[in-house]
N, C-alpha and C positions, 0 to 999 in steps of 0.2 A: 804227582803224585806213586807208592809202589806198596803193594798189597804185599807181605814177607810171608813167604809159600812155605819154606821150614828148608832143610837141607835135600840134596840130590845125591845119585849113588855116589858120585865124584866128590862131597865132605865138601861143597861152596853149600851158601846160603843163597837160597834164588827167590824169585818175586815175580812178581806183571804189575804191571801199569790197568788202568782203568778200562781200558778199549783190551789189550790180550784175554782170548779166553784161554784155559786151562789144556794144556794137551796138544793142542793145535799151534799157536804163537806162539813166535821166539821169548826165550827169557831173560829178564831182568837181574845178572851177578851180584850181588849186594858185597861190599866188605862194611865193615866197623868202620864208624872214624875216629879219630886221636882226639879227639875233645872229649876229655871226663864230660864236658853237663850235658854230651846227650847221649840220652838212655841208647843198652845195649840195643841191635835189632831182635825180636823173637816173632817165631811164626804167630803172624795173626794178623798183625798191627798191620795201620795203615802210616806209612811212615812216608812224609818230601823227603825228596833227595834229587842230590844232584847226579846230572850222567857224566860221566869222568872219562870213559872210551865206549869203542862201537868196534864188533867183531861184522862177517858179513851178516850177519842175522841178529846177534844178541846185544843187550846193552851191558855197562857195567857201569854202577851208580854208588854212592856215597851217601849217607843220610844229613841231613842239614839238621834237621827238628825233629 
């Protein structure tokens, strides 16, 4: 589960998991799912996501519900 925080300075939608503290821990970069039955991401939502990629510190995820 990922809490959608909003957009960062570069225009990417970001969030964090329940174990991540803001401004301290790595970010989860979010992308909208191509499936039209899944609602678009909005800040403040808690969404079930699947991790699609990772970098040295951060994760990339796509919502599944």
